[in-house]
BALOBA-1460 file (C-alpha; in Angstrom, 3 decimals):
// residues 404
<rec num="1" residu="m" x="-3.713" y="-19.094" z="16.810"/>
<rec num="2" residu="k" x="-0.204" y="-17.714" z="16.513"/>
<rec num="3" residu="k" x="0.094" y="-13.928" z="16.415"/>
<rec num="4" residu="y" x="1.969" y="-12.493" z="13.455"/>
<rec num="5" residu="l" x="3.520" y="-9.093" z="12.874"/>
<rec num="6" residu="l" x="2.071" y="-7.946" z="9.555"/>
<rec num="7" residu="f" x="4.745" y="-5.905" z="7.777"/>
<rec num="8" residu="t" x="2.339" y="-5.640" z="4.853"/>
<rec num="9" residu="p" x="0.467" y="-2.706" z="3.280"/>
<rec num="10" residu="g" x="-2.830" y="-4.348" z="4.149"/>
<rec num="11" residu="p" x="-4.297" y="-6.053" z="5.963"/>
<rec num="12" residu="v" x="-2.521" y="-4.686" z="9.021"/>
<rec num="13" residu="n" x="-2.318" y="-5.380" z="12.735"/>
<rec num="14" residu="v" x="-5.161" y="-3.383" z="14.286"/>
<rec num="15" residu="a" x="-5.327" y="-1.628" z="17.646"/>
<rec num="16" residu="e" x="-6.960" y="-3.488" z="20.510"/>
<rec num="17" residu="n" x="-9.851" y="-1.006" z="20.662"/>
<rec num="18" residu="v" x="-10.524" y="-1.605" z="16.940"/>
<rec num="19" residu="r" x="-10.599" y="-5.351" z="17.641"/>
<rec num="20" residu="m" x="-13.097" y="-4.760" z="20.439"/>
<rec num="21" residu="a" x="-15.229" y="-2.388" z="18.360"/>
<rec num="22" residu="i" x="-16.025" y="-5.093" z="15.828"/>
<rec num="23" residu="c" x="-17.745" y="-7.045" z="18.635"/>
<rec num="24" residu="k" x="-20.306" y="-4.380" z="19.571"/>
<rec num="25" residu="e" x="-24.010" y="-5.126" z="19.934"/>
<rec num="26" residu="d" x="-26.004" y="-5.987" z="16.815"/>
<rec num="27" residu="i" x="-27.973" y="-3.185" z="15.178"/>
<rec num="28" residu="c" x="-30.246" y="-2.964" z="12.142"/>
<rec num="29" residu="h" x="-29.014" y="-1.054" z="9.103"/>
<rec num="30" residu="r" x="-32.480" y="0.448" z="8.538"/>
<rec num="31" residu="e" x="-32.723" y="1.952" z="12.009"/>
<rec num="32" residu="i" x="-31.505" y="5.248" z="13.447"/>
<rec num="33" residu="d" x="-28.586" y="3.496" z="15.175"/>
<rec num="34" residu="f" x="-26.915" y="2.831" z="11.842"/>
<rec num="35" residu="d" x="-27.872" y="6.286" z="10.543"/>
<rec num="36" residu="h" x="-25.868" y="7.838" z="13.373"/>
<rec num="37" residu="l" x="-22.970" y="5.419" z="12.856"/>
<rec num="38" residu="l" x="-22.735" y="6.232" z="9.145"/>
<rec num="39" residu="q" x="-22.934" y="9.979" z="9.841"/>
<rec num="40" residu="s" x="-20.108" y="9.639" z="12.358"/>
<rec num="41" residu="v" x="-17.928" y="7.689" z="9.911"/>
<rec num="42" residu="e" x="-18.553" y="10.176" z="7.100"/>
<rec num="43" residu="n" x="-17.739" y="13.170" z="9.280"/>
<rec num="44" residu="k" x="-14.486" y="11.605" z="10.436"/>
<rec num="45" residu="l" x="-13.481" y="10.608" z="6.897"/>
<rec num="46" residu="l" x="-13.827" y="14.218" z="5.754"/>
<rec num="47" residu="k" x="-11.574" y="15.258" z="8.644"/>
<rec num="48" residu="i" x="-8.984" y="12.577" z="7.847"/>
<rec num="49" residu="f" x="-8.825" y="13.909" z="4.292"/>
<rec num="50" residu="q" x="-8.448" y="17.389" z="5.787"/>
<rec num="51" residu="i" x="-11.415" y="18.821" z="3.884"/>
<rec num="52" residu="r" x="-11.729" y="22.461" z="4.892"/>
<rec num="53" residu="n" x="-15.090" y="23.259" z="3.266"/>
<rec num="54" residu="m" x="-16.833" y="20.187" z="4.645"/>
<rec num="55" residu="a" x="-20.275" y="21.408" z="3.606"/>
<rec num="56" residu="n" x="-19.212" y="21.049" z="-0.045"/>
<rec num="57" residu="y" x="-18.051" y="17.412" z="0.145"/>
<rec num="58" residu="r" x="-19.522" y="13.997" z="0.887"/>
<rec num="59" residu="a" x="-18.056" y="10.577" z="1.610"/>
<rec num="60" residu="v" x="-19.865" y="7.355" z="0.753"/>
<rec num="61" residu="v" x="-18.916" y="3.986" z="2.240"/>
<rec num="62" residu="i" x="-19.091" y="0.766" z="0.235"/>
<rec num="63" residu="t" x="-18.971" y="-2.787" z="1.546"/>
<rec num="64" residu="g" x="-16.112" y="-4.035" z="-0.606"/>
<rec num="65" residu="s" x="-12.369" y="-3.627" z="-1.068"/>
<rec num="66" residu="g" x="-10.607" y="-0.576" z="-2.470"/>
<rec num="67" residu="t" x="-11.074" y="-2.017" z="-5.945"/>
<rec num="68" residu="a" x="-14.849" y="-1.797" z="-5.406"/>
<rec num="69" residu="a" x="-14.537" y="1.928" z="-4.699"/>
<rec num="70" residu="n" x="-12.421" y="2.402" z="-7.826"/>
<rec num="71" residu="e" x="-14.876" y="0.484" z="-9.966"/>
<rec num="72" residu="s" x="-17.734" y="2.495" z="-8.501"/>
<rec num="73" residu="i" x="-16.032" y="5.704" z="-9.647"/>
<rec num="74" residu="l" x="-14.910" y="4.468" z="-13.058"/>
<rec num="75" residu="s" x="-18.280" y="2.904" z="-13.895"/>
<rec num="76" residu="s" x="-20.258" y="5.964" z="-12.787"/>
<rec num="77" residu="v" x="-18.463" y="9.196" z="-13.718"/>
<rec num="78" residu="v" x="-17.160" y="8.772" z="-17.282"/>
<rec num="79" residu="g" x="-20.121" y="8.199" z="-19.593"/>
<rec num="80" residu="d" x="-19.130" y="9.063" z="-23.182"/>
<rec num="81" residu="k" x="-16.172" y="11.204" z="-22.132"/>
<rec num="82" residu="n" x="-12.506" y="10.456" z="-22.777"/>
<rec num="83" residu="i" x="-10.565" y="9.206" z="-19.760"/>
<rec num="84" residu="l" x="-6.781" y="8.940" z="-19.547"/>
<rec num="85" residu="i" x="-5.248" y="6.518" z="-17.052"/>
<rec num="86" residu="l" x="-1.695" y="7.245" z="-15.899"/>
<rec num="87" residu="s" x="0.092" y="4.049" z="-14.920"/>
<rec num="88" residu="n" x="3.466" y="3.079" z="-13.495"/>
<rec num="89" residu="g" x="2.585" y="-0.207" z="-11.831"/>
<rec num="90" residu="e" x="0.055" y="-2.920" z="-11.131"/>
<rec num="91" residu="f" x="-2.647" y="-0.710" z="-9.666"/>
<rec num="92" residu="g" x="-2.480" y="1.849" z="-12.457"/>
<rec num="93" residu="e" x="-2.970" y="-1.036" z="-14.869"/>
<rec num="94" residu="r" x="-5.898" y="-2.215" z="-12.763"/>
<rec num="95" residu="l" x="-7.571" y="1.193" z="-13.109"/>
<rec num="96" residu="y" x="-7.115" y="0.915" z="-16.868"/>
<rec num="97" residu="n" x="-8.555" y="-2.605" z="-17.034"/>
<rec num="98" residu="i" x="-11.575" y="-1.617" z="-14.932"/>
<rec num="99" residu="s" x="-12.224" y="1.464" z="-17.040"/>
<rec num="100" residu="k" x="-11.998" y="-0.507" z="-20.294"/>
<rec num="101" residu="v" x="-14.865" y="-2.717" z="-19.142"/>
<rec num="102" residu="h" x="-17.182" y="0.266" z="-18.632"/>
<rec num="103" residu="n" x="-15.878" y="3.024" z="-20.900"/>
<rec num="104" residu="k" x="-15.080" y="2.691" z="-24.589"/>
<rec num="105" residu="n" x="-13.079" y="5.935" z="-24.602"/>
<rec num="106" residu="t" x="-10.363" y="4.764" z="-22.204"/>
<rec num="107" residu="f" x="-6.749" y="5.679" z="-22.941"/>
<rec num="108" residu="l" x="-3.524" y="4.662" z="-21.219"/>
<rec num="109" residu="l" x="-0.219" y="6.452" z="-20.680"/>
<rec num="110" residu="n" x="2.007" y="3.684" z="-19.323"/>
<rec num="111" residu="f" x="5.424" y="4.623" z="-17.936"/>
<rec num="112" residu="g" x="6.399" y="1.119" z="-16.807"/>
<rec num="113" residu="w" x="6.491" y="-0.494" z="-13.394"/>
<rec num="114" residu="g" x="8.595" y="1.431" z="-10.904"/>
<rec num="115" residu="v" x="9.232" y="4.309" z="-13.322"/>
<rec num="116" residu="a" x="8.407" y="7.849" z="-12.195"/>
<rec num="117" residu="l" x="5.685" y="9.730" z="-14.064"/>
<rec num="118" residu="n" x="7.051" y="12.016" z="-16.771"/>
<rec num="119" residu="f" x="5.131" y="15.275" z="-16.405"/>
<rec num="120" residu="s" x="6.351" y="16.669" z="-19.725"/>
<rec num="121" residu="e" x="4.909" y="13.618" z="-21.476"/>
<rec num="122" residu="i" x="1.622" y="13.988" z="-19.613"/>
<rec num="123" residu="k" x="1.406" y="17.665" z="-20.520"/>
<rec num="124" residu="a" x="2.137" y="16.912" z="-24.174"/>
<rec num="125" residu="y" x="-0.443" y="14.115" z="-24.272"/>
<rec num="126" residu="l" x="-3.130" y="16.354" z="-22.794"/>
<rec num="127" residu="k" x="-2.284" y="19.033" z="-25.348"/>
<rec num="128" residu="e" x="-2.474" y="16.649" z="-28.302"/>
<rec num="129" residu="h" x="-5.617" y="14.739" z="-27.275"/>
<rec num="130" residu="k" x="-9.068" y="15.644" z="-26.005"/>
<rec num="131" residu="i" x="-9.048" y="14.264" z="-22.476"/>
<rec num="132" residu="d" x="-11.974" y="14.982" z="-20.160"/>
<rec num="133" residu="i" x="-10.846" y="12.929" z="-17.155"/>
<rec num="134" residu="v" x="-7.414" y="12.013" z="-15.773"/>
<rec num="135" residu="a" x="-7.088" y="9.146" z="-13.288"/>
<rec num="136" residu="m" x="-4.063" y="7.822" z="-11.421"/>
<rec num="137" residu="v" x="-2.859" y="5.977" z="-8.330"/>
<rec num="138" residu="h" x="-1.342" y="8.111" z="-5.560"/>
<rec num="139" residu="h" x="0.760" y="5.390" z="-3.902"/>
<rec num="140" residu="e" x="1.618" y="2.686" z="-6.449"/>
<rec num="141" residu="t" x="1.976" y="-0.210" z="-4.035"/>
<rec num="142" residu="s" x="3.610" y="-2.577" z="-6.531"/>
<rec num="143" residu="s" x="6.800" y="-0.487" z="-6.336"/>
<rec num="144" residu="g" x="6.207" y="1.749" z="-3.305"/>
<rec num="145" residu="m" x="6.318" y="4.886" z="-5.455"/>
<rec num="146" residu="l" x="4.408" y="8.016" z="-4.445"/>
<rec num="147" residu="n" x="3.027" y="9.866" z="-7.464"/>
<rec num="148" residu="s" x="2.603" y="13.624" z="-7.260"/>
<rec num="149" residu="l" x="-0.933" y="14.876" z="-6.665"/>
<rec num="150" residu="e" x="0.258" y="18.450" z="-6.937"/>
<rec num="151" residu="k" x="1.790" y="18.176" z="-10.404"/>
<rec num="152" residu="v" x="-0.833" y="15.955" z="-12.018"/>
<rec num="153" residu="g" x="-3.620" y="17.940" z="-10.365"/>
<rec num="154" residu="a" x="-2.214" y="21.181" z="-11.794"/>
<rec num="155" residu="l" x="-1.872" y="19.658" z="-15.274"/>
<rec num="156" residu="s" x="-5.436" y="18.346" z="-15.131"/>
<rec num="157" residu="k" x="-6.823" y="21.701" z="-14.049"/>
<rec num="158" residu="a" x="-4.880" y="23.556" z="-16.752"/>
<rec num="159" residu="n" x="-6.365" y="21.176" z="-19.322"/>
<rec num="160" residu="g" x="-9.890" y="21.485" z="-17.932"/>
<rec num="161" residu="s" x="-9.939" y="17.774" z="-17.034"/>
<rec num="162" residu="m" x="-11.582" y="16.134" z="-14.049"/>
<rec num="163" residu="f" x="-8.997" y="14.555" z="-11.721"/>
<rec num="164" residu="i" x="-9.661" y="11.157" z="-10.081"/>
<rec num="165" residu="v" x="-7.225" y="9.538" z="-7.639"/>
<rec num="166" residu="d" x="-6.839" y="6.090" z="-6.112"/>
<rec num="167" residu="c" x="-5.670" y="6.836" z="-2.543"/>
<rec num="168" residu="v" x="-6.287" y="3.302" z="-1.307"/>
<rec num="169" residu="s" x="-2.872" y="2.816" z="0.303"/>
<rec num="170" residu="s" x="-1.877" y="6.438" z="0.927"/>
<rec num="171" residu="a" x="-4.828" y="7.876" z="2.877"/>
<rec num="172" residu="g" x="-3.994" y="8.003" z="6.564"/>
<rec num="173" residu="a" x="-0.248" y="8.102" z="5.893"/>
<rec num="174" residu="e" x="0.279" y="10.856" z="3.320"/>
<rec num="175" residu="v" x="-1.361" y="14.246" z="2.847"/>
<rec num="176" residu="v" x="-4.277" y="14.073" z="0.410"/>
<rec num="177" residu="d" x="-5.533" y="17.624" z="-0.151"/>
<rec num="178" residu="m" x="-8.546" y="17.273" z="-2.438"/>
<rec num="179" residu="e" x="-9.277" y="20.984" z="-2.595"/>
<rec num="180" residu="k" x="-5.710" y="22.159" z="-3.224"/>
<rec num="181" residu="h" x="-4.989" y="19.510" z="-5.846"/>
<rec num="182" residu="h" x="-8.327" y="19.815" z="-7.663"/>
<rec num="183" residu="i" x="-9.407" y="16.208" z="-7.000"/>
<rec num="184" residu="a" x="-13.012" y="15.545" z="-8.006"/>
<rec num="185" residu="f" x="-13.194" y="12.012" z="-6.575"/>
<rec num="186" residu="c" x="-10.793" y="9.883" z="-4.584"/>
<rec num="187" residu="s" x="-11.018" y="6.375" z="-3.192"/>
<rec num="188" residu="s" x="-9.534" y="4.580" z="-0.218"/>
<rec num="189" residu="s" x="-10.138" y="1.585" z="2.036"/>
<rec num="190" residu="s" x="-10.352" y="0.640" z="5.684"/>
<rec num="191" residu="s" x="-7.562" y="-1.905" z="5.924"/>
<rec num="192" residu="k" x="-4.350" y="-0.061" z="5.161"/>
<rec num="193" residu="a" x="-3.033" y="3.163" z="6.721"/>
<rec num="194" residu="i" x="-6.492" y="3.859" z="8.185"/>
<rec num="195" residu="g" x="-5.758" y="0.959" z="10.544"/>
<rec num="196" residu="s" x="-8.969" y="-1.069" z="10.513"/>
<rec num="197" residu="y" x="-10.105" y="-4.399" z="9.064"/>
<rec num="198" residu="p" x="-10.484" y="-5.097" z="5.337"/>
<rec num="199" residu="g" x="-13.924" y="-5.099" z="3.767"/>
<rec num="200" residu="l" x="-14.953" y="-1.437" z="3.517"/>
<rec num="201" residu="s" x="-13.967" y="1.222" z="1.016"/>
<rec num="202" residu="f" x="-15.035" y="4.796" z="0.475"/>
<rec num="203" residu="v" x="-15.319" y="7.476" z="-2.160"/>
<rec num="204" residu="l" x="-14.947" y="11.155" z="-1.320"/>
<rec num="205" residu="g" x="-16.050" y="13.829" z="-3.731"/>
<rec num="206" residu="a" x="-17.429" y="17.308" z="-4.152"/>
<rec num="207" residu="k" x="-21.217" y="17.509" z="-3.865"/>
<rec num="208" residu="e" x="-21.493" y="19.222" z="-7.241"/>
<rec num="209" residu="e" x="-19.642" y="16.314" z="-8.871"/>
<rec num="210" residu="f" x="-21.855" y="13.742" z="-7.146"/>
<rec num="211" residu="e" x="-24.969" y="15.604" z="-8.316"/>
<rec num="212" residu="k" x="-23.859" y="15.418" z="-11.964"/>
<rec num="213" residu="l" x="-23.845" y="11.623" z="-11.826"/>
<rec num="214" residu="k" x="-27.644" y="11.337" z="-11.930"/>
<rec num="215" residu="f" x="-27.551" y="12.435" z="-15.573"/>
<rec num="216" residu="l" x="-25.088" y="9.732" z="-16.650"/>
<rec num="217" residu="p" x="-25.864" y="6.168" z="-17.805"/>
<rec num="218" residu="i" x="-26.041" y="3.461" z="-15.139"/>
<rec num="219" residu="n" x="-23.332" y="0.849" z="-15.749"/>
<rec num="220" residu="s" x="-23.540" y="-0.985" z="-12.433"/>
<rec num="221" residu="t" x="-26.273" y="-1.874" z="-9.984"/>
<rec num="222" residu="y" x="-24.356" y="-2.601" z="-6.794"/>
<rec num="223" residu="l" x="-21.559" y="-0.075" z="-7.451"/>
<rec num="224" residu="n" x="-23.745" y="2.762" z="-8.728"/>
<rec num="225" residu="l" x="-21.955" y="5.717" z="-7.126"/>
<rec num="226" residu="y" x="-24.885" y="8.100" z="-7.472"/>
<rec num="227" residu="k" x="-27.133" y="5.632" z="-5.639"/>
<rec num="228" residu="f" x="-24.702" y="5.526" z="-2.697"/>
<rec num="229" residu="y" x="-24.615" y="9.324" z="-2.664"/>
<rec num="230" residu="h" x="-28.417" y="9.629" z="-2.908"/>
<rec num="231" residu="f" x="-28.965" y="7.226" z="0.011"/>
<rec num="232" residu="i" x="-26.497" y="8.917" z="2.337"/>
<rec num="233" residu="k" x="-27.790" y="12.365" z="1.362"/>
<rec num="234" residu="t" x="-31.470" y="11.595" z="1.858"/>
<rec num="235" residu="i" x="-31.693" y="8.950" z="4.612"/>
<rec num="236" residu="s" x="-28.108" y="8.462" z="5.873"/>
<rec num="237" residu="q" x="-28.055" y="4.821" z="4.865"/>
<rec num="238" residu="t" x="-26.488" y="2.557" z="2.244"/>
<rec num="239" residu="p" x="-28.383" y="1.126" z="-0.746"/>
<rec num="240" residu="n" x="-27.564" y="-2.474" z="0.181"/>
<rec num="241" residu="t" x="-26.949" y="-4.361" z="3.406"/>
<rec num="242" residu="p" x="-23.650" y="-3.099" z="4.847"/>
<rec num="243" residu="a" x="-21.097" y="-5.054" z="6.887"/>
<rec num="244" residu="i" x="-22.150" y="-3.314" z="10.104"/>
<rec num="245" residu="p" x="-19.413" y="-4.669" z="12.426"/>
<rec num="246" residu="l" x="-16.787" y="-3.306" z="10.032"/>
<rec num="247" residu="f" x="-18.367" y="0.153" z="10.301"/>
<rec num="248" residu="f" x="-17.883" y="0.074" z="14.082"/>
<rec num="249" residu="a" x="-14.255" y="-0.960" z="13.586"/>
<rec num="250" residu="l" x="-13.674" y="1.720" z="10.944"/>
<rec num="251" residu="e" x="-15.176" y="4.389" z="13.184"/>
<rec num="252" residu="q" x="-12.773" y="3.435" z="15.982"/>
<rec num="253" residu="g" x="-9.813" y="3.418" z="13.600"/>
<rec num="254" residu="l" x="-10.707" y="6.946" z="12.501"/>
<rec num="255" residu="v" x="-11.104" y="8.056" z="16.136"/>
<rec num="256" residu="n" x="-7.615" y="6.721" z="16.857"/>
<rec num="257" residu="i" x="-6.117" y="8.815" z="14.049"/>
<rec num="258" residu="l" x="-7.954" y="11.978" z="15.068"/>
<rec num="259" residu="n" x="-7.037" y="11.550" z="18.735"/>
<rec num="260" residu="r" x="-3.371" y="11.181" z="17.829"/>
<rec num="261" residu="g" x="-3.580" y="14.119" z="15.418"/>
<rec num="262" residu="i" x="-3.340" y="13.717" z="11.648"/>
<rec num="263" residu="s" x="0.057" y="15.408" z="11.341"/>
<rec num="264" residu="n" x="1.413" y="13.351" z="14.251"/>
<rec num="265" residu="r" x="0.088" y="10.188" z="12.638"/>
<rec num="266" residu="h" x="1.863" y="11.009" z="9.375"/>
<rec num="267" residu="a" x="5.080" y="11.796" z="11.265"/>
<rec num="268" residu="d" x="4.941" y="8.483" z="13.169"/>
<rec num="269" residu="i" x="4.688" y="6.538" z="9.925"/>
<rec num="270" residu="r" x="7.534" y="8.525" z="8.337"/>
<rec num="271" residu="d" x="9.761" y="7.927" z="11.379"/>
<rec num="272" residu="k" x="9.073" y="4.189" z="11.269"/>
<rec num="273" residu="a" x="9.865" y="4.114" z="7.555"/>
<rec num="274" residu="h" x="13.158" y="5.918" z="8.213"/>
<rec num="275" residu="l" x="14.173" y="3.449" z="10.939"/>
<rec num="276" residu="l" x="13.239" y="0.519" z="8.735"/>
<rec num="277" residu="r" x="15.124" y="1.809" z="5.699"/>
<rec num="278" residu="q" x="18.270" y="2.725" z="7.572"/>
<rec num="279" residu="g" x="18.339" y="-0.718" z="9.138"/>
<rec num="280" residu="m" x="17.922" y="-2.498" z="5.817"/>
<rec num="281" residu="l" x="20.620" y="-0.386" z="4.199"/>
<rec num="282" residu="s" x="22.915" y="-1.323" z="7.083"/>
<rec num="283" residu="s" x="22.284" y="-4.977" z="6.221"/>
<rec num="284" residu="g" x="23.601" y="-4.333" z="2.712"/>
<rec num="285" residu="l" x="20.198" y="-4.417" z="1.005"/>
<rec num="286" residu="k" x="19.307" y="-2.247" z="-1.986"/>
<rec num="287" residu="f" x="16.004" y="-0.567" z="-2.766"/>
<rec num="288" residu="l" x="14.025" y="-0.793" z="-5.992"/>
<rec num="289" residu="i" x="13.422" y="2.954" z="-6.308"/>
<rec num="290" residu="p" x="15.152" y="6.071" z="-4.898"/>
<rec num="291" residu="q" x="14.080" y="7.003" z="-1.373"/>
<rec num="292" residu="k" x="12.941" y="10.439" z="-2.577"/>
<rec num="293" residu="d" x="10.247" y="8.730" z="-4.683"/>
<rec num="294" residu="m" x="8.981" y="6.418" z="-1.933"/>
<rec num="295" residu="c" x="5.734" y="6.591" z="-0.030"/>
<rec num="296" residu="s" x="6.153" y="6.467" z="3.743"/>
<rec num="297" residu="v" x="4.023" y="3.316" z="3.869"/>
<rec num="298" residu="l" x="6.194" y="0.760" z="2.120"/>
<rec num="299" residu="t" x="9.743" y="-0.133" z="1.062"/>
<rec num="300" residu="t" x="10.491" y="-2.407" z="-1.895"/>
<rec num="301" residu="v" x="13.815" y="-4.222" z="-1.651"/>
<rec num="302" residu="h" x="15.872" y="-6.205" z="-4.166"/>
<rec num="303" residu="m" x="16.198" y="-9.867" z="-3.214"/>
<rec num="304" residu="p" x="19.844" y="-10.881" z="-2.682"/>
<rec num="305" residu="s" x="20.804" y="-13.114" z="-5.619"/>
<rec num="306" residu="n" x="21.717" y="-16.078" z="-3.420"/>
<rec num="307" residu="i" x="18.383" y="-16.226" z="-1.578"/>
<rec num="308" residu="d" x="15.180" y="-17.967" z="-2.656"/>
<rec num="309" residu="i" x="12.165" y="-15.758" z="-1.933"/>
<rec num="310" residu="d" x="9.942" y="-18.590" z="-0.683"/>
<rec num="311" residu="a" x="12.576" y="-19.899" z="1.728"/>
<rec num="312" residu="f" x="13.259" y="-16.319" z="2.832"/>
<rec num="313" residu="r" x="9.612" y="-15.618" z="3.618"/>
<rec num="314" residu="h" x="9.263" y="-18.987" z="5.352"/>
<rec num="315" residu="k" x="12.157" y="-18.254" z="7.714"/>
<rec num="316" residu="l" x="10.694" y="-14.850" z="8.566"/>
<rec num="317" residu="r" x="7.291" y="-16.427" z="9.117"/>
<rec num="318" residu="e" x="8.894" y="-18.807" z="11.621"/>
<rec num="319" residu="k" x="9.844" y="-15.644" z="13.520"/>
<rec num="320" residu="s" x="6.181" y="-14.452" z="13.334"/>
<rec num="321" residu="i" x="6.963" y="-11.894" z="10.611"/>
<rec num="322" residu="i" x="4.891" y="-11.581" z="7.431"/>
<rec num="323" residu="i" x="6.160" y="-9.629" z="4.417"/>
<rec num="324" residu="y" x="5.041" y="-9.246" z="0.795"/>
<rec num="325" residu="e" x="6.575" y="-10.833" z="-2.254"/>
<rec num="326" residu="g" x="6.831" y="-8.725" z="-5.413"/>
<rec num="327" residu="k" x="4.088" y="-9.077" z="-8.010"/>
<rec num="328" residu="g" x="4.007" y="-9.253" z="-11.787"/>
<rec num="329" residu="s" x="7.362" y="-8.503" z="-13.375"/>
<rec num="330" residu="f" x="8.829" y="-8.030" z="-9.881"/>
<rec num="331" residu="k" x="7.839" y="-11.513" z="-8.675"/>
<rec num="332" residu="g" x="10.798" y="-13.346" z="-7.151"/>
<rec num="333" residu="k" x="13.026" y="-10.301" z="-7.595"/>
<rec num="334" residu="v" x="11.925" y="-8.079" z="-4.714"/>
<rec num="335" residu="f" x="10.268" y="-8.233" z="-1.327"/>
<rec num="336" residu="q" x="8.173" y="-5.516" z="0.307"/>
<rec num="337" residu="v" x="8.064" y="-4.344" z="3.907"/>
<rec num="338" residu="a" x="5.376" y="-1.973" z="5.183"/>
<rec num="339" residu="n" x="5.361" y="-0.002" z="8.429"/>
<rec num="340" residu="i" x="1.696" y="0.789" z="9.047"/>
<rec num="341" residu="g" x="-0.884" y="-0.592" z="11.457"/>
<rec num="342" residu="e" x="-0.053" y="-1.309" z="15.086"/>
<rec num="343" residu="l" x="3.658" y="-1.907" z="14.530"/>
<rec num="344" residu="s" x="5.789" y="-0.282" z="17.218"/>
<rec num="345" residu="f" x="9.382" y="0.912" z="16.964"/>
<rec num="346" residu="t" x="10.257" y="-2.152" z="19.060"/>
<rec num="347" residu="d" x="8.561" y="-4.371" z="16.469"/>
<rec num="348" residu="i" x="10.593" y="-2.743" z="13.712"/>
<rec num="349" residu="k" x="13.839" y="-3.291" z="15.632"/>
<rec num="350" residu="y" x="12.848" y="-6.932" z="16.126"/>
<rec num="351" residu="f" x="12.199" y="-7.215" z="12.391"/>
<rec num="352" residu="l" x="15.607" y="-5.759" z="11.540"/>
<rec num="353" residu="t" x="17.372" y="-8.147" z="13.921"/>
<rec num="354" residu="s" x="15.422" y="-11.097" z="12.516"/>
<rec num="355" residu="l" x="16.078" y="-9.970" z="8.954"/>
<rec num="356" residu="a" x="19.835" y="-9.857" z="9.561"/>
<rec num="357" residu="e" x="19.734" y="-13.347" z="11.080"/>
<rec num="358" residu="v" x="17.760" y="-14.768" z="8.170"/>
<rec num="359" residu="i" x="20.058" y="-13.200" z="5.574"/>
<rec num="360" residu="q" x="23.091" y="-14.551" z="7.446"/>
<rec num="361" residu="s" x="21.569" y="-18.040" z="7.425"/>
<rec num="362" residu="f" x="21.686" y="-18.091" z="3.615"/>
<rec num="363" residu="r" x="25.375" y="-17.219" z="3.386"/>
<rec num="364" residu="p" x="27.702" y="-20.039" z="2.262"/>
<rec num="365" residu="i" x="29.202" y="-22.124" z="5.062"/>
<rec num="366" residu="k" x="32.981" y="-22.122" z="5.194"/>
<rec num="367" residu="l" x="34.823" y="-24.965" z="6.896"/>
<rec num="368" residu="r" x="38.076" y="-24.461" z="8.740"/>
<rec num="369" residu="p" x="40.255" y="-27.584" z="9.061"/>
<rec num="370" residu="t" x="41.509" y="-28.794" z="12.413"/>
<rec num="371" residu="i" x="45.164" y="-29.737" z="11.960"/>
<rec num="372" residu="p" x="47.117" y="-32.048" z="14.286"/>
<rec num="373" residu="a" x="49.612" y="-30.185" z="16.466"/>
<rec num="374" residu="n" x="52.574" y="-32.263" z="15.278"/>
<rec num="375" residu="t" x="52.058" y="-31.448" z="11.565"/>
<rec num="376" residu="p" x="55.458" y="-30.708" z="9.903"/>
<rec num="377" residu="s" x="56.063" y="-27.069" z="8.965"/>
<rec num="378" residu="l" x="56.403" y="-27.897" z="5.259"/>
<rec num="379" residu="v" x="52.961" y="-29.499" z="5.256"/>
<rec num="380" residu="l" x="51.513" y="-26.564" z="7.233"/>
<rec num="381" residu="s" x="52.803" y="-24.210" z="4.573"/>
<rec num="382" residu="h" x="51.165" y="-26.296" z="1.864"/>
<rec num="383" residu="i" x="47.854" y="-26.281" z="3.718"/>
<rec num="384" residu="k" x="47.890" y="-22.492" z="4.187"/>
<rec num="385" residu="n" x="48.438" y="-22.014" z="0.467"/>
<rec num="386" residu="n" x="45.468" y="-24.202" z="-0.438"/>
<rec num="387" residu="l" x="42.526" y="-21.799" z="-0.757"/>
<rec num="388" residu="t" x="40.098" y="-24.043" z="-2.604"/>
<rec num="389" residu="g" x="38.613" y="-25.859" z="0.387"/>
<rec num="390" residu="i" x="39.717" y="-28.471" z="2.866"/>
<rec num="391" residu="p" x="43.186" y="-29.678" z="1.785"/>
<rec num="392" residu="v" x="43.657" y="-33.396" z="1.390"/>
<rec num="393" residu="i" x="47.313" y="-34.504" z="1.505"/>
<rec num="394" residu="p" x="48.260" y="-38.162" z="1.386"/>
<rec num="395" residu="g" x="49.422" y="-39.369" z="4.776"/>
<rec num="396" residu="v" x="48.271" y="-36.271" z="6.666"/>
<rec num="397" residu="p" x="44.956" y="-36.569" z="8.568"/>
<rec num="398" residu="v" x="42.797" y="-33.451" z="8.257"/>
<rec num="399" residu="i" x="39.617" y="-33.309" z="10.347"/>
<rec num="400" residu="p" x="36.852" y="-30.796" z="9.412"/>
<rec num="401" residu="g" x="36.354" y="-28.355" z="12.219"/>
<rec num="402" residu="e" x="33.986" y="-25.654" z="13.298"/>
<rec num="403" residu="i" x="31.890" y="-23.447" z="11.007"/>
<rec num="404" residu="v" x="33.227" y="-19.924" z="10.473"/>
């Protein structure tokens, strides 16, 4: 099978040791081998999220995508309380749609796709309405925008509201400080900036918040968040059969981050984003949102008006490069390029060279006529003044020449 460079926010190209880890010996999920594996993964997740008081927090791992982790939270923690979803893109809307299924008191403050959160509006809304829980997406992947944990966390605390965050595509690339920003629960997944395979997700939360869940109604069997917490707390296992090979791969991905150093890992991703963005700007491309609002994971770029997105992606694919097309209202109008996973600086330079070549291939072809050497000067003058294409003059042979 052909190898592709995945310039996508997930799945990503994984490290060779992650690829090998998924092939470890078979173990049983009800034996001590898996107990130790799950304990190791949980401990490393708490470190990745830079939890300082680790004794006060737990991390549960779910076999399912990041959406499974989000649904586990939203179906388990709300009960009869009022929850406000802040949205400025596809994944904020997804939180809202999930919550509506499980919680009748779900409210939405929608700022529009690719529009920065308005903190004055959020503050006013919290003042005017009784809101018990605030939920939002940290990195809104549909636009590449990074929403502020600090500001929304402070507003939630001032209002006495629980703060829930979808960190699915930011964890491992951006700082997520649960304690500083008053985050009760946050979600993420294995296949994005964590650098492993898709198929696992996790929920981190304060023990005291997990303990409160046992008093709330059960809205889901498989995604019952308290059940996951109870199993890991009491027997260091999962309620249902886990995808064990993915746990081995996730553990190795976490080891890779910790060995590199979390701050160094973040810096690497930022440096790759900078190289990528400078190169695309040099090619005359324009970004969807200001760079100051971008996450370091992903860049969303306006499609040049003369280029068809499908043909564009096909030509890049022929060069072993995979990118994202825009979704929803952005479909056909933008493309997205991520810089996470095992993409080197050399890979990014190759992408930029390939991108320039592909863009050039869509530019209109101009033809320059080849004119016989004995053409009279009067006719030459007429030809030079004809700017509409290849001149055709009765009696004068004009032969199309090379492409310019």
